[in-house]
N, C-alpha and C positions, 0 to 999 in steps of 0.2 A: 556221789549224790545220794542222799538218804531220802527215805520216804517222807520223813518228817518235814524236810525242807524242799520237797519236790516242787519244781516250778510248774506253772500252768502252761498251756500251749501258747498263750500270749507272751510268756517269758522266753519261750524257745524260738518262736517264729517272728520274723520281721513283719509285724502287723500293720506297719505303715504302708508297706507294699502289698501285703496279703492279709486284709482285715477279716480273718476267719470268724471272729465272734460277731460280725455284723453282716450276716447274709442279706443280700438285697440292697446293701448300701452302694453308693456310687463307686467307691473303691473296690468293693467285692465284685460288682458287676463288670468293672473294667478289667480286673485280673482274670475273671472267668471268660470274658469275651475274647481276650487276647489268647488264652490257652486254646479255646475252641477254634479260633481262626488258624492258629499254627498247626493244631492237630489235623484240621481239615485240609490245609494246604500242603503240609509237609509230613504228616503222620507222626510227628514228634514235637514236643514242646519242652523247653528248658525254663525253669523258674529260678533265675539267679538269686543268690542271697536269701533263700527261703529260711534257712536257719540263721539266726542272728549272728553277725560277724564275730561278736564277742564270745560266742560259744563254739566256733568252728574248731578251735584247738582242743576243747573238751570232747567234741564229737570225734575228732581224729584219735585222741588218746583212748577213749572208750573202745573204739573199734580195734585199735592196735592191741588192747589188752585181751580181747577175746579171739583175735585172729589165730593164735597158736592152737586153738581147739578145732580149727577147720578140718574137714575131711578131705584129704588129698588122694586123688586117684587118676593118674594120667591114663587116658584111654583113647581108642580110635573110634570116632563117631561120624555119622553122616548128619546132614542138616535136620533130619527128622527124628534123630535119636532112635532109629529102628535098626534092625539087623539088615546088613547089605543083602541084596537079592542078585545072585550070580546069573539068573536067567535074563536079566535086563542087559541092554547093550552097554559097552564101555562108554564112560562119559555121562551116563545117566546119574542124576544127583543122588538117587538111592544107593548107587554103587560107589559114589565118591566119598572117601573117608578123610578125616582130618584128625589131628591130635588135640584133644581137649585137656588143658592143663590147669583150669581154674579149680578152686576149692570153695567149699561152703561151710559156714558155721550155722548150725541149725537153730531154730527158734528157742528150743529148750536150753540153749547155752547163752541166751541173751536175757539178762536180768530185766525184770519189768520196770526198774527205775532208770534204765539207760535212756538217753535222749531219743534214740531211734524207736525204742519200745513205746515210749509215751506218744510219740508222733503217730506211729502206726495204729494205735488203738484209740486215738482221740476222736470223738464224734464230730468235732468241728472240722478236723482235717479230712475225715471221710466224707462229710457233706460237701466240702469245698471241691474235693477231687471228683466226686460224683457229678457235680455241676460242670466241672471242666470237661469231663468225658461225655457230658450230656446224657446221663443215665439217671434213673429215679433214685437209686441207692446202690451203695457198695457194701459188701460183706467181707469181713475177715475170713480167711480160710479156717476151717475147723481142724485142719491138719496140725498136729502138735510139733512137727518139725519144719514144715514149709510155711508159707505165708509171709513171715518175717525172717530173713536170713541175711548173712553177710557173705558177699562174694569176694574172694581173695585171689588176686593175681600177683604172683611173685615175678621178679625179673626173669625174662626169657619165656614166660608163659603167656598164652593168649586164650580167649574164649572164641572159638572159631565160628564160622557162619552157622546159624541155626534159626529155627522158628520157635516161638513160645507156644505153650499149650493154652495159656490164657489169652483172651482177646486183647487185653491191655495190661500194661505194667507200669509201676512207679518205682523209681530208684533214687537214692540219695547218695551222692558222692561224698565219701568221708575223707579220702586221701587220694591225691593224684600222683602218678609216678613222675620221675625226672623227665622221661620222654616216652613216646609210644603210648599204648593203652588208649587208643582213640576209638570212639564209638562210631561205627559205620553201619549204614542200613540202606535197604532198598524198599521204599514204601510201596505197599499194595502190589508187590510182585506176584502175589497169588490172591485168589478170592475164595469165598466160601464155596463157590461152584467149580473152581478150576485150580489145579496145582501149578499149571504153567511151567512144566518141567523144563522146557526149552530155555526160557528166560533164566531160571535158576541155574541150569547147567552153564549158561553163558557167563553168569557172574562168577561161578566157582572156577571156571577156566580162564577168567580174566579177559573174556571177549566182550563184555558188556559194561565197561567202566562208566558209561553215561547213566546207568541205573543206580549207581552208588552215591549216596550222600554221606555227610558226616556232620557232627555237631561238637562244639567245644563245651565242656562242662568243667566247672571249678568246684572245689570242696564247699559244701553247704548248699549247693544247688539241687533242686528237685527236678527230675526228668520224667515226663509223662510220654508214654509211647504205646503205639498200637502194634504189638509184637506178634500177633497171631498171623497176620497176613504180610508182614515185612520181614524179609531175610535180614539178619543183622549179626554183628560180631564186635568184639573188642580186640584190637590188634595187640601184638606182643608188647609187653612192658619192657622198657629199657631203663638202664641206670641201676640204682641201688634201693629205690623206694617202691614198696608194694602199692598196688592199686586196690583200694577198699571201697566197695559200693554196696549199699544196703538195699535189698529188694523188698518192697512193700507189695505183696500180692493180694489182690482183692478179686472178688467175683460178683457178678450180678445176682447170683443165687446163693443162699446160705448152705452150710453143711458140706462144703466141698473138701474132699480129702484126697491125697495123692495115692496112686497105685503102689502096690508093694514093690514092683520091679523098678519103677522110676524113683521111688523114695530111696531104695537101697543104692541105686546108681549115684544119686546126688549126695547122700549123707552117710553111706556105708552101713546103714542099719535101718531097721523098722521097729515100730512099737506095737503093742497089742491093739491099739486103735486102728492101725493100718490093716492088720490081719483080720480084725473083726469086720471092718468095712469093705474088704475086698469083695467085689462082685455086686455090691448093693449101694456103694457110696455115690453121692452126687459128684459128677465129674465137671471139670471146667469147660471142656470143649462142647460146642453146640453145632458142629458140622461133621462131615465125614472125611475131613482131610487127614493126611498122615500126621503122626505125632499126636 
């Protein structure tokens, strides 16, 4: 896909279902209302067929072409991505560790003419998503590595239970595995005022299955999710096909950049922008919760 022949967002998105260029139209209001309803009731919303069906194979091929540049680092983590605290009792979620085996392709490895890059930076997409989340506006992260990245799960690997730093997340499934790789979550298991460690520990131990929900997502679908207060995971991938999911990270505030520690954990490197911003950058979190 060359810049000279670059498609518009209307060429990329099924605008019959999601009329991004017509804010306030009946179709736009219906799509936004459905998203708000599902986010309010379930904490998660899937917009099937967001990318035009004719482009799903191109989406899959583009992500497969950059997947080899992912940073792989299998490590032991807890749901908060913090250091375990041995002073806490056994079974406490801060002490409960799992193996994280997913990998990330950073934003600077994703060319601006890729389908996912065009979608992430498009003002019409951002305006539509802001309306779905019922916020005034969304900002791309200022982070040169995060914001837009490809999450790669190879067969046998999983993204274990965790919380997001950002209040909400948007992801686009590019390729689904033969089996497994299911998105599971526990909506509002914690709040801005309370970690609710007992409930989190119950899910981790398998004692609270009634708190766990799941959604089915197919390639080309956009998923909207409130991940700050929902414990969530992607189960182990089975078969021979990788799971590729593109993460669109936005913030209510501009100029958000990741910490040096977290950036190095996810991407295996940091850039001068991270070092310069450390200690003074605008952070995503707006509460005192862990992570």
